[in-house]
VEXMIFI-157312 format. One line per field, with one value per residue: residue number from 0; x, y, z of N, C-alpha, C in turn. Coordinates in steps of 0.2 Angstrom, whole numbers, plus 2048, in hexadecimal, padded with zeros to 3 digits. Layout:
// VEXMIFI-157312
i c(NUM,...) .
nxx c(X,...) .
nyy c(Y,...) .
nzz c(Z,...) .
caxx c(X,...) .
cayy c(Y,...) .
cazz c(Z,...) .
cxx c(X,...) .
cyy c(Y,...) .
czz c(Z,...) .
This chain:
// VEXMIFI-157312
i c(0,1,2,3,4,5,6,7,8,9,10,11,12,13,14,15,16,17,18,19,20,21,22,23,24,25,26,27,28,29,30,31,32,33,34,35,36,37,38,39,40,41,42,43,44,45,46,47,48,49,50,51,52,53,54,55,56,57,58,59,60,61,62,63,64,65,66,67,68,69,70,71,72,73,74,75,76,77,78,79,80,81,82,83,84,85,86,87,88,89,90,91,92,93,94,95,96,97,98,99,100,101,102,103,104,105,106,107,108,109,110,111,112,113,114,115,116,117,118,119,120,121,122,123,124,125,126,127,128,129,130,131,132,133,134,135,136,137,138,139,140,141,142,143,144,145,146,147,148,149,150,151,152,153,154,155,156,157,158,159,160,161,162,163,164,165,166,167,168,169,170,171,172,173,174,175,176,177,178,179,180,181,182,183,184,185,186,187,188,189,190,191,192,193,194,195,196,197,198,199,200,201,202,203,204,205,206,207,208,209,210,211,212,213,214,215,216,217,218,219,220,221,222,223,224,225,226,227,228,229,230,231,232,233,234,235,236,237,238,239,240,241,242,243,244,245,246,247,248,249,250,251,252,253,254,255,256,257,258,259,260,261,262,263,264,265,266,267,268,269,270,271,272,273,274,275,276,277,278) .
nxx c(4A4,494,48C,481,473,468,458,44D,447,452,459,462,46D,47E,482,487,486,488,490,486,47B,476,472,47E,483,48C,48E,497,4A3,4A2,49B,491,48D,495,49F,4B0,4AF,4AC,4B7,4C6,4CF,4C6,4BD,4C6,4C9,4BC,4BB,4C4,4BE,4B7,4A8,4A1,4A3,49B,48B,47C,46E,45C,454,448,446,44F,45A,45F,46E,47A,480,480,480,485,484,479,47A,475,474,46E,465,46E,46F,46F,464,45A,45A,456,448,442,442,44D,45D,46E,477,486,48E,48E,47E,47A,471,46A,464,45A,461,458,44F,453,450,44D,44F,443,439,42A,425,420,413,414,40A,3FF,405,405,40D,416,424,430,441,44D,45E,470,479,488,493,49C,4AC,4B8,4BF,4BE,4C5,4C8,4CC,4D3,4CD,4D4,4D7,4CB,4C3,4CA,4C3,4B7,4AB,4A2,493,481,470,463,453,44F,443,437,42F,427,41F,422,430,432,428,426,42F,440,44E,450,450,445,43B,441,443,43A,434,439,43C,448,44C,459,465,463,470,481,48C,49C,4A9,4B2,4AA,4A3,4A6,4A5,49E,498,490,484,475,464,455,443,433,422,414,416,418,424,42D,43A,448,457,468,478,481,47D,47F,484,48F,49B,49E,4AC,4AF,4A5,4A7,4B4,4B0,4A6,4AE,4B5,4AD,4A8,4AC,4AD,4A6,4A8,49B,493,487,486,47A,478,470,463,45C,452,43F,438,42A,426,42A,421,414,403,409,40E,40B,40F,404,3FA,3FB,402,410,421,42E,440,450,462,46F,479,478,46C,45B,44C,43C,42E,41F,413,40C,401,407) .
nyy c(C2D,C2E,C23,C20,C1A,C1F,C22,C1B,C0A,BFE,C08,C0F,C1C,C20,C29,C35,C3C,C4C,C58,C60,C59,C58,C4F,C48,C45,C37,C32,C35,C30,C23,C14,C0D,C0A,BFF,BEF,BF3,C00,C01,BFC,BFC,C05,C0B,C12,C1B,C23,C28,C30,C3A,C42,C52,C56,C62,C64,C5B,C58,C5E,C54,C51,C45,C39,C2C,C21,C14,C03,C04,BFE,BF5,BE6,BDC,BCC,BC3,BC2,BC2,BBC,BBD,BB4,BB6,BBE,BC8,BCA,BCE,BCD,BBF,BBB,BC0,BB8,BAC,BA4,B9D,BA4,BA1,B96,B98,BA3,BA4,BA1,BA6,BA8,BB6,BB8,BC1,BC7,BCD,BD9,BEA,BFC,C08,C0F,C09,C00,BF3,BE3,BD8,BC7,BBB,BB1,BB3,BB5,BBA,BC5,BCE,BD9,BDF,BE9,BEC,BEC,BEE,BE7,BEB,BE3,BE8,BE3,BD4,BC6,BB9,BAC,BB5,BBE,BC4,BCF,BD4,BD6,BE2,BE8,BE4,BE9,BF4,BFD,C02,BFF,C02,BF6,BEE,BDF,BD7,BCB,BBB,BB3,BA7,BA0,B9F,B97,B8E,B86,B7C,B78,B84,B95,B9D,B9E,BA5,BB2,BB7,BBD,BC7,BD9,BD7,BDC,BEA,BF7,C02,C14,C18,C13,C13,C18,C0F,C17,C21,C1C,C1A,C10,C01,BF9,C00,C07,C0F,C09,C08,C04,C08,C04,C0B,C16,C12,C0D,BFF,BF8,BFC,BFD,BF9,BF7,BF2,BE7,BDD,BCC,BC5,BCF,BDB,BDA,BCC,BC5,BC8,BC2,BB4,BB0,BB0,BA5,B9B,B9F,BA8,BBA,BC7,BD7,BE2,BD8,BD5,BD5,BD2,BD6,BD2,BD5,BE0,BDE,BDE,BDB,BD6,BC9,BC7,BCE,BCE,BCC,BC5,BD0,BD4,BDA,BE3,BE7,BF8,BFC,C06,C06,C0D,C0F,C10,C12,C18,C24,C1E,C21,C21,C17,C15,C0C,C08,BFC,BEF,BE4,BD6) .
nzz c(AC0,AB9,AAE,AA1,A97,A8B,A83,A76,A78,A73,A6B,A72,A78,A7D,A8C,A98,AA9,AAE,ABA,ABE,ABD,AB0,AA1,A96,A85,A7F,A73,A69,A6D,A72,A6D,A75,A86,A8B,A89,A84,A87,A95,A9B,AA5,A9E,A94,A9D,AA2,A97,A94,AA0,A9E,A96,A93,A9B,A97,A8A,A84,A7B,A83,A87,A87,A91,A8E,A90,A9A,A96,A9A,AA4,AA0,A91,A87,A91,A95,A9F,AAD,ABD,ACC,ADE,AEB,AFA,B01,B0B,B1C,B24,B1B,B18,B25,B25,B1C,B22,B1F,B20,B21,B13,B12,B07,AF9,AF1,AE1,AD3,AC2,AB9,AAB,A9D,A95,A9D,AA1,AA2,AA0,AAD,AB1,AA9,AA6,AB2,AAF,AB4,AB4,AA9,AB2,ABE,AD0,ADA,AD8,ADC,AE4,AE5,AEA,AE5,AE5,AD7,ACF,AC3,AB7,AB0,AAA,AA4,AAF,AB7,AC2,ACC,ADA,AEA,AED,AE0,ADB,AD9,ACF,AC4,AC4,ABD,AC2,ACB,ACC,ACE,AD1,ACE,AD4,ACE,AD2,AD0,ADC,ADD,AD1,AD4,ADF,AE0,AD5,AD1,ACE,ACA,AD0,AC6,ABD,AC3,AC3,AB7,AAE,AA1,AA3,AB0,AB5,AB8,AB5,ABA,ABD,AB9,AB5,AC1,AC3,ACC,AD4,AD9,AE3,AF3,AFD,AF9,B02,B0B,B08,B07,B05,AFD,AFA,AF4,AF2,AEB,AF2,AFF,B0B,B09,B09,B11,B13,B14,B0C,B14,B1B,B13,B10,B09,B01,AF4,AEF,AF3,AEC,ADE,ADD,AE1,AD8,ACC,ACD,AC9,ABC,AAE,AAF,AA5,A9D,A9F,AA5,AB3,AC4,ACF,AE0,AEA,AF7,B03,B12,B11,B06,AFD,AFF,B0C,B14,B20,B1F,B10,B03,AF2,AE1,AD7,AC8,AC4,ACF,AD6,AD5,ADE,AE0,AE7,AE9,AF3,AEB,ADF,AD8,AD3,AD0,AC7,AC5,ABC,ABF,AB5,AAD,AA5) .
caxx c(49F,48D,48B,47A,471,462,455,448,449,456,45C,465,474,482,483,489,483,48D,490,480,475,473,474,482,483,492,48E,49D,4A9,4A2,494,48D,48F,496,4A6,4B6,4AD,4AC,4BD,4CA,4D1,4C0,4BB,4CB,4C8,4B6,4BC,4C8,4BA,4B4,4A1,49E,4A4,496,484,477,468,456,453,441,446,455,45B,464,474,47F,47E,484,481,485,481,475,47B,471,476,468,465,475,46E,46E,45E,455,459,452,441,43F,443,453,464,473,47B,48D,491,489,479,47B,46D,46B,45E,45B,463,452,44B,456,44C,44F,44D,43C,435,425,426,41A,412,413,404,3FF,408,401,411,41C,427,435,447,452,464,476,47C,48F,494,4A3,4AF,4BE,4BE,4C0,4C5,4CC,4CF,4D3,4C9,4D8,4D7,4C4,4C1,4CD,4BF,4B0,4AB,49E,48D,47B,469,45F,44D,44E,43C,437,428,428,41D,427,437,432,423,425,434,446,451,44D,450,43E,438,445,445,435,436,438,43E,44F,44E,460,466,464,477,487,490,4A3,4AB,4B5,4A5,4A0,4AB,4A4,498,495,48D,47F,46E,460,44E,43E,42C,41C,40E,418,419,42B,42E,441,44C,45D,46F,47C,485,47B,481,489,495,49B,4A0,4B2,4AE,4A0,4AB,4B9,4AD,4A3,4B3,4B8,4A9,4A7,4B0,4A8,4A8,4A6,493,48F,485,485,475,47B,46B,45E,45B,44B,43A,435,422,425,42C,41C,40F,403,40D,40B,40E,40E,3FE,3FA,3FA,407,415,427,434,445,457,468,473,47E,477,466,454,448,435,42A,418,411,407,400,40A) .
cayy c(C2E,C2A,C22,C1E,C19,C23,C22,C16,C03,BFC,C0D,C13,C1F,C21,C2F,C36,C41,C51,C5A,C64,C54,C57,C49,C4A,C40,C35,C2E,C37,C2D,C1C,C11,C0B,C09,BF7,BED,BF7,C07,C01,BF9,C02,C0A,C0E,C16,C21,C27,C2C,C34,C3F,C47,C58,C56,C68,C63,C57,C5B,C5C,C51,C50,C3E,C37,C25,C1E,C0D,C00,C08,BFA,BF1,BE0,BD7,BC5,BBF,BC6,BBD,BBE,BBA,BB3,BB6,BC1,BCD,BC6,BD0,BCA,BB8,BBA,BC1,BB3,BA6,BA0,B9E,BA7,B9C,B96,B9B,BA7,BA0,BA4,BA5,BAC,BB9,BB9,BC8,BCA,BD0,BE0,BF0,C03,C09,C11,C05,BFC,BEC,BDF,BD2,BC1,BB8,BAC,BB5,BB7,BBB,BC9,BD1,BDE,BDF,BEE,BE9,BEF,BEA,BE8,BEB,BE1,BEC,BE0,BCD,BC3,BB1,BAA,BBB,BBE,BC9,BD5,BD6,BD6,BE9,BEA,BE1,BEC,BFB,C01,BFF,C01,C00,BF1,BEB,BD8,BD5,BC4,BB8,BAE,BA0,B9D,B9E,B92,B89,B83,B78,B7A,B89,B9B,BA1,B9F,BAA,BB8,BB9,BBF,BCE,BDF,BD6,BDF,BF2,BF8,C09,C18,C19,C0F,C18,C15,C0D,C1C,C26,C19,C19,C09,BFE,BF5,C04,C0B,C0F,C06,C08,C03,C09,C02,C0F,C1B,C0E,C0B,BF8,BF7,C02,BFA,BFB,BF1,BF0,BE0,BD8,BC7,BC5,BD5,BDC,BD7,BC5,BC3,BC8,BBC,BAE,BAF,BAF,B9E,B97,BA1,BAE,BC0,BCB,BDE,BE2,BD3,BD8,BD1,BD5,BD3,BD0,BDA,BE0,BDC,BE3,BD8,BD4,BC2,BC8,BD1,BCA,BC7,BC7,BD6,BD3,BDF,BE2,BEC,BFF,BFE,C0A,C05,C11,C0D,C13,C10,C1E,C25,C1A,C23,C1E,C14,C15,C08,C06,BF4,BEE,BDD,BD3) .
cazz c(ABA,AB8,AA7,AA0,A90,A8A,A7C,A75,A78,A6D,A68,A78,A77,A83,A8F,A9F,AAD,AB0,AC1,ABF,ABC,AA9,A9D,A90,A80,A7E,A6C,A64,A70,A73,A6A,A7A,A8D,A8A,A87,A85,A8A,A9C,A9D,AA8,A99,A92,AA2,AA3,A91,A96,AA6,A9C,A91,A97,A99,A94,A83,A81,A7B,A88,A84,A8B,A91,A8E,A93,A9C,A95,A9F,AA4,A9C,A8C,A86,A96,A94,AA5,AB2,AC2,AD2,AE4,AEF,B02,B03,B10,B22,B26,B16,B19,B2B,B24,B18,B26,B1D,B24,B1D,B10,B13,B01,AF5,AED,ADA,ACE,ABD,AB6,AA4,A9B,A92,AA2,AA2,A9F,AA3,AB4,AB2,AA5,AAA,AB4,AAD,AB8,AAF,AA9,AB7,AC4,AD6,ADF,AD6,AE2,AE3,AE9,AE9,AE5,AE3,AD1,ACE,ABB,AB5,AAA,AA8,AA5,AB5,AB8,AC8,ACF,AE2,AED,AEC,AD9,AD8,AD7,AC9,ABF,AC4,ABA,AC6,ACE,ACA,AD1,ACD,AD1,AD2,ACE,AD3,AD1,AE1,ADC,ACC,AD6,AE5,AE0,ACE,AD0,ACA,ACD,AD1,AC0,AB9,AC7,AC3,AB0,AAA,A9E,AA7,AB7,AB6,AB7,AB7,AB9,AB7,AB7,AB7,AC5,AC4,AD3,AD7,ADC,AE9,AF8,B00,AF7,B07,B10,B04,B09,AFF,AFE,AF5,AF5,AEE,AEC,AF7,B05,B0B,B0B,B0A,B14,B15,B13,B09,B1A,B1E,B0E,B13,B04,AFE,AED,AED,AF3,AE7,AD8,ADD,AE2,AD1,AC7,ACE,AC5,AB6,AAC,AAF,A9F,A9D,A9E,AAA,AB8,ACA,AD4,AE6,AF0,AF9,B0B,B14,B0F,B00,AFE,B02,B13,B18,B23,B1A,B0A,AFE,AEB,ADD,AD3,AC3,AC7,AD4,AD4,AD9,ADE,AE4,AE7,AED,AF4,AE6,AD9,AD5,AD5,ACB,AC8,AC0,ABD,ABF,AB0,AAC,A9F) .
cxx c(499,48C,484,479,46A,45F,450,44B,44C,45A,460,46C,477,482,486,486,488,48C,48A,47A,472,476,478,483,48A,493,494,4A3,4A8,49B,48F,490,490,49D,4AC,4B4,4AD,4B1,4C1,4CC,4CC,4BE,4C0,4CA,4C1,4B7,4C0,4C4,4B7,4AC,49E,49F,49F,48F,480,471,462,455,44B,441,44E,455,45F,46B,47A,47C,482,485,480,482,47E,475,478,474,470,46A,46C,474,46C,466,458,454,455,44A,43E,43F,449,459,469,477,482,491,48C,484,479,475,46D,464,45F,45C,45D,44D,44D,452,44F,44C,446,437,42F,427,41F,419,410,40C,404,402,404,406,417,41E,42D,43B,44C,459,46A,479,483,490,49B,4A6,4B5,4BD,4C1,4BF,4CA,4D0,4CE,4CF,4CD,4D8,4D0,4C2,4C4,4C8,4B8,4B0,4A7,498,487,475,466,459,44D,447,43C,430,429,425,421,42D,437,42D,422,42B,43A,449,44D,44C,449,43A,43B,446,440,437,434,43A,445,450,455,462,463,46B,47B,48B,497,4A5,4AE,4B0,4A2,4A5,4AB,49D,494,492,489,478,469,459,449,437,427,416,410,419,420,42B,435,444,452,463,473,481,483,47C,486,48F,495,49E,4A6,4B2,4AA,4A4,4B0,4B5,4AA,4A8,4B7,4B3,4A7,4AB,4AA,4AB,4A5,49E,48F,48D,484,480,476,476,467,45D,454,445,436,42E,421,427,426,417,408,408,40A,40F,40C,407,3FE,3F8,3FE,40C,41B,42C,43A,44C,45C,46C,479,47D,470,460,451,440,432,423,417,40B,406,403,406) .
cyy c(C2B,C2A,C1F,C1D,C1C,C22,C1C,C0F,C01,C01,C12,C16,C20,C28,C2F,C3C,C46,C53,C5D,C5F,C54,C51,C4B,C44,C3E,C31,C2F,C33,C26,C1A,C10,C0B,C01,BF6,BF1,BFE,C07,BFD,BFE,C07,C0E,C13,C1C,C26,C2B,C31,C3A,C44,C4C,C58,C5C,C68,C5F,C5A,C59,C59,C51,C49,C3D,C30,C24,C16,C0A,C03,C04,BF6,BEB,BDC,BD0,BC1,BC4,BC1,BC0,BBA,BBA,BB3,BB9,BC7,BC9,BC7,BCD,BC3,BB7,BBB,BBC,BAC,BA1,BA1,BA1,BA1,B9C,B98,B9E,BA2,BA4,BA2,BAA,BAF,BBA,BC0,BCB,BCE,BD7,BE5,BF7,C04,C0C,C0E,C01,BF5,BE8,BD9,BCC,BBE,BB2,BAD,BB7,BBA,BBF,BCD,BD6,BDD,BE5,BEB,BED,BEB,BEC,BE7,BE9,BE5,BE8,BD8,BCA,BBC,BAF,BB0,BBB,BC4,BD0,BD8,BD8,BDD,BEB,BE8,BE4,BF3,C00,BFE,C02,BFF,BFB,BEF,BE4,BD6,BCE,BC1,BB2,BA7,B9D,B9B,B98,B8D,B85,B7F,B7B,B80,B90,B9F,BA3,BA4,BB1,BBB,BBC,BC6,BD4,BDD,BD8,BE6,BF3,BFF,C0E,C19,C13,C14,C15,C14,C12,C21,C23,C17,C12,C06,BFA,BFA,C09,C0A,C0D,C06,C06,C04,C06,C07,C14,C18,C0B,C03,BF6,BFD,BFF,BFD,BF5,BEF,BE9,BDB,BD2,BC6,BCB,BD5,BD8,BCF,BC2,BC2,BC2,BB5,BAC,BAD,BA8,B99,B98,BA7,BB4,BC4,BD2,BDE,BDD,BD7,BD3,BD5,BD2,BD2,BD6,BDA,BDE,BE1,BE1,BD6,BCD,BC2,BCB,BCC,BCE,BCA,BCC,BD5,BD9,BDD,BE8,BF3,C01,C02,C08,C0A,C0F,C10,C10,C17,C1E,C22,C1C,C20,C1B,C15,C11,C07,BFF,BF3,BE6,BDB,BCF) .
czz c(ABB,AB1,AA7,A98,A90,A83,A7C,A76,A72,A69,A6D,A76,A7D,A86,A96,AA3,AB0,AB7,AC3,ABE,AB5,AA5,A97,A8B,A7F,A77,A68,A67,A71,A6F,A6F,A81,A8E,A88,A89,A88,A92,A9F,AA1,AA3,A96,A96,AA3,A9D,A92,A9B,AA3,A97,A96,A96,A96,A8D,A80,A80,A81,A84,A8A,A8B,A92,A92,A94,A9A,A9B,A9F,AA1,A97,A8B,A8C,A94,A99,AAA,AB8,AC8,AD8,AE9,AF7,B04,B08,B16,B24,B21,B17,B1F,B29,B20,B1C,B23,B21,B1F,B19,B11,B0D,AFD,AF1,AE6,AD6,AC8,ABB,AAF,AA2,A98,A97,AA3,A9E,AA2,AAA,AB6,AAD,AA9,AAC,AB2,AB2,AB3,AAF,AAE,ABD,ACA,ADB,ADC,ADB,AE0,AE7,AE6,AEA,AE2,ADD,AD1,AC6,ABA,AAF,AA7,AA9,AAB,AB5,ABD,ACB,AD7,AE4,AEC,AE5,AD7,AD6,AD1,AC3,ABF,AC1,ABE,AC8,ACB,ACE,ACD,AD2,ACF,AD3,ACE,AD4,AD6,AE0,AD7,ACF,ADB,AE4,ADA,ACC,ACD,ACE,ACD,ACB,ABD,ABD,AC7,ABC,AAC,AA7,AA3,AAE,AB9,AB5,AB9,AB5,ABE,AB4,AB9,ABB,AC6,ACB,AD7,ADB,AE2,AEE,AFB,AFE,AFC,B0D,B0C,B07,B03,B01,AF9,AF8,AF0,AF0,AF2,AFE,B05,B0E,B0D,B0C,B17,B14,B10,B0F,B1D,B19,B11,B0F,B00,AF7,AEB,AED,AEE,AE0,AD7,ADD,ADB,ACC,AC8,ACA,ABE,AB4,AAC,AA9,AA0,A9B,AA3,AB0,ABE,ACE,ADB,AEC,AF3,B01,B0C,B12,B09,B02,B01,B0A,B17,B1B,B24,B14,B06,AF7,AE7,AD9,ACE,AC6,ACC,AD1,AD8,AD9,AE3,AE3,AEB,AED,AEF,AE0,AD5,AD7,ACF,ACC,AC3,AC2,ABB,ABA,AAF,AA5,A9B) .
């Protein structure tokens, strides 16, 4: 299934995409794409619904594809070729940092350059959405706790991230720095999350053209690993890292400016489009 949320900011309704690409309203069956609705049992109930029985809706705006995200967990330098382009070595264990949940916006909402920013950058990433509480789970059990996947743009301010002391969080958490969606694609639709094509363009120039095959620590490992340090709850998102081609990796560097247009996508997970504005 491709689950989604649509409507004005703060008033999003739940929906799904049918086999013909039409959006159908799920409001009569669930309050939101969150909590119990994305648990294993919740997803079974949604899968049993005949999409043809649901009203077709016209979507003016897609919201973030999951609600109630308590934790937005990111993995740094998790692609071997991206680590190489930044001059970093592949870490012996996953680098974990947090992105504020207030950064989450819809997939086509504007991206705002923060005040004082000179180095706002882009990162196409595979997002993993947790559907079932996970604590001390093994790799073999990990996928039992995953609801599905989504597309994420891990927008980053490199000066805030690396030149302003402290952890990476301050360079990752500005409002609008987490476009998420358009869909939560349930895991049964993605045969192999470690073999998905990924791309990102700025102003129709292809900067990122990679694959999740170069991910150092895969989805199963990450879910298990993170669950050793913190409980994972339904709606939590793991953003798993980016392939090469970020602005910081260009020679000379290229960073976002007002008026730019970002487009990105991951095979099977849809596409996003953001206009860049000054915050």
